[in-house]
Backbone as JSON Lines, residues from 0, in Angstrom:
{"i":0,"aa":"M","n":[240.9,31.56,11.79],"ca":[241.35,32.2,13.0],"c":[240.3,32.0,14.08]}
{"i":1,"aa":"S","n":[240.72,31.57,15.25],"ca":[239.78,31.38,16.35],"c":[239.46,32.72,16.99]}
{"i":2,"aa":"N","n":[238.33,32.76,17.71],"ca":[237.94,34.0,18.37],"c":[238.99,34.5,19.34]}
{"i":3,"aa":"S","n":[239.72,33.6,19.99],"ca":[240.71,34.04,20.97],"c":[241.88,34.76,20.32]}
{"i":4,"aa":"A","n":[242.05,34.63,19.0],"ca":[243.16,35.29,18.32],"c":[242.76,36.62,17.69]}
{"i":5,"aa":"V","n":[241.49,36.99,17.74],"ca":[241.06,38.24,17.13],"c":[241.69,39.42,17.87]}
{"i":6,"aa":"L","n":[241.54,39.47,19.17],"ca":[242.21,40.48,19.99],"c":[243.39,39.79,20.67]}
{"i":7,"aa":"R","n":[244.6,40.12,20.29],"ca":[245.78,39.39,20.74],"c":[246.37,39.91,22.04]}
{"i":8,"aa":"G","n":[246.05,41.11,22.42],"ca":[246.59,41.65,23.66],"c":[246.58,43.16,23.61]}
{"i":9,"aa":"L","n":[246.7,43.74,24.75],"ca":[246.72,45.19,24.86],"c":[248.01,45.72,24.27]}
{"i":10,"aa":"A","n":[247.92,46.62,23.31],"ca":[249.11,47.19,22.68],"c":[249.38,48.6,23.19]}
{"i":11,"aa":"T","n":[248.42,49.5,23.0],"ca":[248.59,50.88,23.44],"c":[247.27,51.41,23.97]}
{"i":12,"aa":"V","n":[247.33,52.1,25.1],"ca":[246.2,52.84,25.63],"c":[246.56,54.31,25.48]}
{"i":13,"aa":"N","n":[245.68,55.09,24.87],"ca":[245.94,56.52,24.69],"c":[245.0,57.35,25.53]}
{"i":14,"aa":"F","n":[245.56,58.34,26.21],"ca":[244.8,59.33,26.96],"c":[245.05,60.69,26.32]}
{"i":15,"aa":"Y","n":[244.03,61.54,26.32],"ca":[244.17,62.9,25.85],"c":[244.31,63.83,27.05]}
{"i":16,"aa":"A","n":[245.05,64.92,26.87],"ca":[245.22,65.9,27.94],"c":[245.29,67.3,27.34]}
{"i":17,"aa":"V","n":[244.51,68.21,27.91],"ca":[244.54,69.59,27.46],"c":[245.91,70.19,27.73]}
{"i":18,"aa":"D","n":[246.51,69.86,28.88],"ca":[247.86,70.32,29.22],"c":[248.81,69.14,29.07]}
{"i":19,"aa":"H","n":[249.28,68.92,27.85],"ca":[250.12,67.77,27.53],"c":[251.39,67.74,28.4]}
{"i":20,"aa":"A","n":[252.04,68.87,28.58],"ca":[253.29,68.93,29.36],"c":[253.03,68.52,30.81]}
{"i":21,"aa":"A","n":[251.95,69.01,31.39],"ca":[251.62,68.65,32.78],"c":[251.3,67.16,32.89]}
{"i":22,"aa":"A","n":[250.57,66.62,31.91],"ca":[250.24,65.2,31.93],"c":[251.49,64.34,31.79]}
{"i":23,"aa":"K","n":[252.39,64.73,30.92],"ca":[253.66,64.02,30.77],"c":[254.42,63.99,32.09]}
{"i":24,"aa":"K","n":[254.49,65.13,32.75],"ca":[255.18,65.22,34.04],"c":[254.49,64.36,35.1]}
{"i":25,"aa":"W","n":[253.15,64.44,35.15],"ca":[252.38,63.71,36.15],"c":[252.57,62.2,35.98]}
{"i":26,"aa":"Y","n":[252.45,61.71,34.75],"ca":[252.6,60.28,34.51],"c":[254.05,59.83,34.7]}
{"i":27,"aa":"S","n":[255.01,60.66,34.38],"ca":[256.41,60.32,34.64],"c":[256.63,60.11,36.14]}
{"i":28,"aa":"E","n":[256.03,61.01,36.94],"ca":[256.16,60.9,38.4],"c":[255.43,59.66,38.91]}
{"i":29,"aa":"F","n":[254.19,59.45,38.46],"ca":[253.43,58.3,38.94],"c":[254.1,56.98,38.54]}
{"i":30,"aa":"L","n":[254.52,56.86,37.29],"ca":[255.12,55.62,36.8],"c":[256.57,55.45,37.22]}
{"i":31,"aa":"E","n":[257.17,56.55,37.69],"ca":[258.57,56.56,38.12],"c":[259.53,56.21,36.99]}
{"i":32,"aa":"I","n":[259.16,56.62,35.76],"ca":[260.02,56.46,34.59],"c":[259.78,57.64,33.66]}
{"i":33,"aa":"E","n":[260.73,57.88,32.8],"ca":[260.55,58.88,31.75],"c":[259.97,58.18,30.52]}
{"i":34,"aa":"P","n":[259.27,58.93,29.68],"ca":[258.74,58.31,28.46],"c":[259.86,57.82,27.57]}
{"i":35,"aa":"Y","n":[259.61,56.74,26.84],"ca":[260.61,56.23,25.91],"c":[260.5,56.93,24.56]}
{"i":36,"aa":"F","n":[259.34,57.54,24.3],"ca":[259.11,58.21,23.02],"c":[258.42,59.53,23.31]}
{"i":37,"aa":"N","n":[258.91,60.6,22.7],"ca":[258.36,61.91,22.97],"c":[258.54,62.8,21.75]}
{"i":38,"aa":"V","n":[257.43,63.27,21.21],"ca":[257.43,64.27,20.13],"c":[256.4,65.32,20.53]}
{"i":39,"aa":"P","n":[256.44,66.5,19.92],"ca":[255.44,67.5,20.28],"c":[254.02,66.94,20.14]}
{"i":40,"aa":"G","n":[253.27,67.02,21.23],"ca":[251.88,66.57,21.22],"c":[251.67,65.1,21.53]}
{"i":41,"aa":"Y","n":[252.74,64.32,21.67],"ca":[252.58,62.88,21.96],"c":[253.74,62.37,22.79]}
{"i":42,"aa":"T","n":[253.4,61.66,23.85],"ca":[254.37,61.06,24.74],"c":[253.96,59.62,24.97]}
{"i":43,"aa":"E","n":[254.93,58.71,25.01],"ca":[254.57,57.3,25.21],"c":[255.51,56.65,26.21]}
{"i":44,"aa":"F","n":[254.9,55.88,27.11],"ca":[255.61,55.1,28.12],"c":[255.44,53.63,27.8]}
{"i":45,"aa":"R","n":[256.45,52.83,28.01],"ca":[256.32,51.36,27.98],"c":[256.37,50.9,29.43]}
{"i":46,"aa":"I","n":[255.33,50.16,29.81],"ca":[255.2,49.82,31.23],"c":[254.78,48.37,31.43]}
{"i":47,"aa":"G","n":[255.12,47.87,32.58],"ca":[254.63,46.57,33.02],"c":[255.41,45.39,32.49]}
{"i":48,"aa":"D","n":[254.92,44.22,32.85],"ca":[255.57,42.96,32.52],"c":[255.67,42.71,31.03]}
{"i":49,"aa":"Y","n":[254.73,43.24,30.26],"ca":[254.7,43.02,28.82],"c":[255.06,44.28,28.02]}
{"i":50,"aa":"Q","n":[255.54,45.31,28.73],"ca":[255.95,46.57,28.09],"c":[254.85,47.15,27.2]}
{"i":51,"aa":"Q","n":[253.62,47.11,27.72],"ca":[252.51,47.72,27.0],"c":[252.68,49.23,27.02]}
{"i":52,"aa":"E","n":[252.04,49.89,26.08],"ca":[252.27,51.31,25.89],"c":[251.11,52.15,26.4]}
{"i":53,"aa":"L","n":[251.48,53.23,27.09],"ca":[250.53,54.24,27.53],"c":[250.93,55.54,26.86]}
{"i":54,"aa":"G","n":[250.07,56.0,25.96],"ca":[250.35,57.23,25.23],"c":[249.54,58.39,25.78]}
{"i":55,"aa":"I","n":[250.18,59.55,25.85],"ca":[249.51,60.78,26.26],"c":[249.51,61.71,25.06]}
{"i":56,"aa":"I","n":[248.31,62.09,24.61],"ca":[248.16,62.9,23.4],"c":[247.6,64.27,23.75]}
{"i":57,"aa":"D","n":[248.18,65.29,23.18],"ca":[247.65,66.64,23.34],"c":[246.22,66.65,22.84]}
{"i":58,"aa":"A","n":[245.3,67.19,23.65],"ca":[243.88,67.19,23.31],"c":[243.58,67.93,22.01]}
{"i":59,"aa":"N","n":[244.51,68.76,21.55],"ca":[244.31,69.42,20.26],"c":[244.22,68.41,19.12]}
{"i":60,"aa":"Y","n":[244.7,67.2,19.33],"ca":[244.68,66.17,18.29],"c":[243.52,65.18,18.47]}
{"i":61,"aa":"A","n":[242.65,65.43,19.44],"ca":[241.51,64.54,19.67],"c":[240.56,64.58,18.48]}
{"i":62,"aa":"P","n":[239.91,63.47,18.16],"ca":[238.94,63.47,17.06],"c":[237.81,64.46,17.34]}
{"i":63,"aa":"E","n":[237.24,65.02,16.27],"ca":[236.14,65.95,16.42],"c":[235.01,65.27,17.2]}
{"i":64,"aa":"G","n":[234.47,65.99,18.17],"ca":[233.38,65.46,18.98],"c":[233.84,64.67,20.2]}
{"i":65,"aa":"Y","n":[235.14,64.46,20.34],"ca":[235.66,63.72,21.49],"c":[235.36,64.5,22.77]}
{"i":66,"aa":"S","n":[234.89,63.83,23.78],"ca":[234.57,64.45,25.06],"c":[235.71,64.25,26.04]}
{"i":67,"aa":"M","n":[236.08,65.3,26.73],"ca":[237.11,65.19,27.76],"c":[236.49,64.78,29.1]}
{"i":68,"aa":"N","n":[235.21,64.45,29.11],"ca":[234.56,63.96,30.32],"c":[234.74,62.46,30.41]}
{"i":69,"aa":"P","n":[234.89,61.93,31.62],"ca":[235.06,60.48,31.75],"c":[233.9,59.72,31.14]}
{"i":70,"aa":"S","n":[234.24,58.79,30.25],"ca":[233.22,57.94,29.64],"c":[233.92,56.81,28.91]}
{"i":71,"aa":"G","n":[233.15,55.86,28.43],"ca":[233.69,54.77,27.63],"c":[234.24,53.64,28.46]}
{"i":72,"aa":"A","n":[235.08,52.84,27.84],"ca":[235.66,51.67,28.49],"c":[236.67,52.08,29.54]}
{"i":73,"aa":"I","n":[236.82,51.25,30.55],"ca":[237.87,51.45,31.55],"c":[238.88,50.32,31.38]}
{"i":74,"aa":"V","n":[240.11,50.68,31.1],"ca":[241.2,49.71,31.01],"c":[241.77,49.57,32.42]}
{"i":75,"aa":"H","n":[241.83,48.34,32.91],"ca":[242.38,48.08,34.24],"c":[243.78,47.51,34.11]}
{"i":76,"aa":"W","n":[244.74,48.17,34.71],"ca":[246.13,47.71,34.74],"c":[246.34,46.91,36.02]}
{"i":77,"aa":"H","n":[246.97,45.75,35.91],"ca":[247.26,44.94,37.09],"c":[248.29,45.66,37.95]}
{"i":78,"aa":"V","n":[248.06,45.67,39.26],"ca":[249.01,46.2,40.23],"c":[249.14,45.19,41.36]}
{"i":79,"aa":"D","n":[250.27,45.21,42.03],"ca":[250.48,44.28,43.14],"c":[249.83,44.77,44.43]}
{"i":80,"aa":"D","n":[249.75,46.08,44.62],"ca":[249.2,46.68,45.84],"c":[248.08,47.63,45.44]}
{"i":81,"aa":"L","n":[246.87,47.12,45.37],"ca":[245.74,47.91,44.89],"c":[245.48,49.11,45.78]}
{"i":82,"aa":"K","n":[245.34,48.92,47.07],"ca":[245.04,50.03,47.98],"c":[246.17,51.04,47.98]}
{"i":83,"aa":"G","n":[247.4,50.58,48.04],"ca":[248.54,51.49,48.04],"c":[248.62,52.3,46.76]}
{"i":84,"aa":"T","n":[248.35,51.66,45.62],"ca":[248.38,52.37,44.34],"c":[247.24,53.38,44.27]}
{"i":85,"aa":"L","n":[246.05,52.97,44.71],"ca":[244.91,53.89,44.73],"c":[245.21,55.09,45.62]}
{"i":86,"aa":"D","n":[245.73,54.84,46.81],"ca":[246.06,55.93,47.73],"c":[247.09,56.88,47.11]}
{"i":87,"aa":"R","n":[248.08,56.32,46.43],"ca":[249.12,57.15,45.81],"c":[248.53,58.01,44.7]}
{"i":88,"aa":"L","n":[247.68,57.42,43.87],"ca":[247.04,58.18,42.8],"c":[246.22,59.35,43.36]}
{"i":89,"aa":"I","n":[245.47,59.09,44.4],"ca":[244.65,60.14,45.01],"c":[245.54,61.21,45.63]}
{"i":90,"aa":"S","n":[246.63,60.8,46.26],"ca":[247.55,61.79,46.86],"c":[248.21,62.67,45.8]}
{"i":91,"aa":"M","n":[248.26,62.17,44.55],"ca":[248.86,62.93,43.45],"c":[247.83,63.78,42.7]}
{"i":92,"aa":"G","n":[246.59,63.81,43.17],"ca":[245.6,64.68,42.56],"c":[244.53,63.99,41.75]}
{"i":93,"aa":"A","n":[244.59,62.67,41.61],"ca":[243.51,61.94,40.94],"c":[242.31,61.88,41.89]}
{"i":94,"aa":"T","n":[241.12,61.69,41.33],"ca":[239.93,61.55,42.16],"c":[239.33,60.17,41.94]}
{"i":95,"aa":"E","n":[238.8,59.61,43.01],"ca":[238.22,58.28,42.91],"c":[237.03,58.3,41.96]}
{"i":96,"aa":"F","n":[237.02,57.36,41.02],"ca":[235.91,57.2,40.09],"c":[235.04,56.04,40.56]}
{"i":97,"aa":"L","n":[235.66,54.9,40.79],"ca":[234.98,53.74,41.36],"c":[235.83,53.22,42.51]}
{"i":98,"aa":"P","n":[235.22,52.96,43.67],"ca":[235.99,52.5,44.82],"c":[236.49,51.07,44.63]}
{"i":99,"aa":"I","n":[237.33,50.64,45.53],"ca":[237.81,49.25,45.51],"c":[236.59,48.32,45.58]}
{"i":100,"aa":"T","n":[236.51,47.42,44.59],"ca":[235.36,46.52,44.47],"c":[235.86,45.11,44.19]}
{"i":101,"aa":"D","n":[235.46,44.17,45.04],"ca":[235.83,42.77,44.85],"c":[234.76,42.1,43.98]}
{"i":102,"aa":"H","n":[235.18,41.61,42.82],"ca":[234.26,40.95,41.88],"c":[234.33,39.43,41.99]}
{"i":103,"aa":"S","n":[234.93,38.92,43.07],"ca":[235.16,37.48,43.19],"c":[234.52,36.9,44.45]}
{"i":104,"aa":"Q","n":[233.38,37.43,44.83],"ca":[232.63,36.94,45.99],"c":[233.53,36.83,47.24]}
{"i":105,"aa":"G","n":[234.37,37.85,47.45],"ca":[235.19,37.91,48.66],"c":[236.49,37.14,48.6]}
{"i":106,"aa":"K","n":[236.81,36.52,47.48],"ca":[238.05,35.74,47.36],"c":[239.27,36.63,47.14]}
{"i":107,"aa":"G","n":[239.05,37.85,46.69],"ca":[240.16,38.77,46.44],"c":[240.95,38.47,45.19]}
{"i":108,"aa":"T","n":[240.38,37.68,44.28],"ca":[241.12,37.28,43.08],"c":[240.92,38.24,41.91]}
{"i":109,"aa":"F","n":[239.82,38.98,41.9],"ca":[239.55,39.98,40.87],"c":[238.97,41.21,41.57]}
{"i":110,"aa":"V","n":[239.86,42.17,41.86],"ca":[239.47,43.36,42.62],"c":[239.88,44.59,41.82]}
{"i":111,"aa":"T","n":[238.93,45.52,41.65],"ca":[239.2,46.69,40.82],"c":[238.98,48.0,41.58]}
{"i":112,"aa":"A","n":[239.52,49.05,41.02],"ca":[239.24,50.43,41.44],"c":[239.61,51.3,40.24]}
{"i":113,"aa":"S","n":[239.13,52.53,40.22],"ca":[239.55,53.44,39.16],"c":[239.51,54.87,39.66]}
{"i":114,"aa":"V","n":[240.3,55.69,38.99],"ca":[240.38,57.11,39.31],"c":[240.22,57.91,38.03]}
{"i":115,"aa":"V","n":[239.94,59.18,38.19],"ca":[240.02,60.13,37.09],"c":[241.3,60.91,37.32]}
{"i":116,"aa":"D","n":[242.22,60.84,36.36],"ca":[243.48,61.57,36.52],"c":[243.22,63.08,36.45]}
{"i":117,"aa":"P","n":[244.2,63.91,36.78],"ca":[243.97,65.35,36.76],"c":[243.64,65.92,35.38]}
{"i":118,"aa":"F","n":[243.68,65.07,34.35],"ca":[243.46,65.52,32.97],"c":[242.14,64.99,32.4]}
{"i":119,"aa":"G","n":[241.35,64.3,33.25],"ca":[240.01,63.86,32.86],"c":[239.92,62.45,32.33]}
{"i":120,"aa":"N","n":[241.01,61.67,32.4],"ca":[241.0,60.3,31.89],"c":[240.74,59.31,33.01]}
{"i":121,"aa":"V","n":[239.99,58.26,32.72],"ca":[239.74,57.21,33.71],"c":[240.88,56.2,33.63]}
{"i":122,"aa":"L","n":[241.53,55.97,34.76],"ca":[242.62,55.0,34.88],"c":[242.16,53.9,35.83]}
{"i":123,"aa":"G","n":[242.03,52.69,35.29],"ca":[241.61,51.54,36.09],"c":[242.81,50.76,36.59]}
{"i":124,"aa":"I","n":[242.7,50.28,37.81],"ca":[243.74,49.42,38.4],"c":[243.04,48.21,39.0]}
{"i":125,"aa":"M","n":[243.78,47.1,39.06],"ca":[243.16,45.91,39.63],"c":[244.21,44.9,40.06]}
{"i":126,"aa":"T","n":[243.82,44.0,40.94],"ca":[244.57,42.78,41.2],"c":[243.79,41.68,40.5]}
{"i":127,"aa":"N","n":[244.51,40.83,39.77],"ca":[243.87,39.89,38.88],"c":[244.67,38.59,38.89]}
{"i":128,"aa":"V","n":[244.13,37.55,39.5],"ca":[244.83,36.27,39.6],"c":[245.11,35.68,38.22]}
{"i":129,"aa":"H","n":[244.22,35.9,37.27],"ca":[244.45,35.39,35.91],"c":[245.7,36.02,35.29]}
{"i":130,"aa":"Y","n":[245.87,37.3,35.48],"ca":[247.06,37.98,34.96],"c":[248.31,37.32,35.54]}
{"i":131,"aa":"L","n":[248.32,37.1,36.84],"ca":[249.49,36.5,37.49],"c":[249.71,35.06,37.01]}
{"i":132,"aa":"D","n":[248.63,34.3,36.8],"ca":[248.76,32.93,36.3],"c":[249.39,32.91,34.91]}
{"i":133,"aa":"I","n":[248.94,33.81,34.03],"ca":[249.49,33.87,32.67],"c":[250.95,34.3,32.7]}
{"i":134,"aa":"L","n":[251.26,35.28,33.53],"ca":[252.64,35.74,33.67],"c":[253.53,34.59,34.15]}
{"i":135,"aa":"K","n":[253.06,33.83,35.11],"ca":[253.82,32.7,35.63],"c":[254.06,31.65,34.54]}
{"i":136,"aa":"Q","n":[253.01,31.36,33.75],"ca":[253.15,30.4,32.64],"c":[254.15,30.89,31.61]}
{"i":137,"aa":"K","n":[254.11,32.15,31.28],"ca":[255.01,32.73,30.28],"c":[256.47,32.69,30.75]}
{"i":138,"aa":"N","n":[256.66,32.8,32.06],"ca":[258.0,32.86,32.61],"c":[258.57,31.51,33.02]}
{"i":139,"aa":"S","n":[257.76,30.44,32.85],"ca":[258.27,29.12,33.26],"c":[258.71,28.3,32.07]}
């Protein structure tokens, strides 16, 4: 197996929330869809071009020692309108974690931002030319 096949793609991103019902409602509003899967303590949305999963888990099920403070890796979801999406997230009660940052020496091909949602999770967003190139290849 080659190194490129070890991690095959994003399958599910899970966020914990102390108020699971409020988080479910907030993400339903932000994503403009209802979850496709919902059981007590767990809600899951399928989103985007590849129908990747975003799960919201009641914090009562978090592993022992898990911190509800922002930390760890930031998963960046591709968006078409970075500033508009960032502004919408902030208007819905998220707080800016990292401002809009161009990582492509001003070319605008890899630009990120992130927020902390009202439940303490870091949500990364970005415009990513590589994502669009792969999507175009897959669809041709």
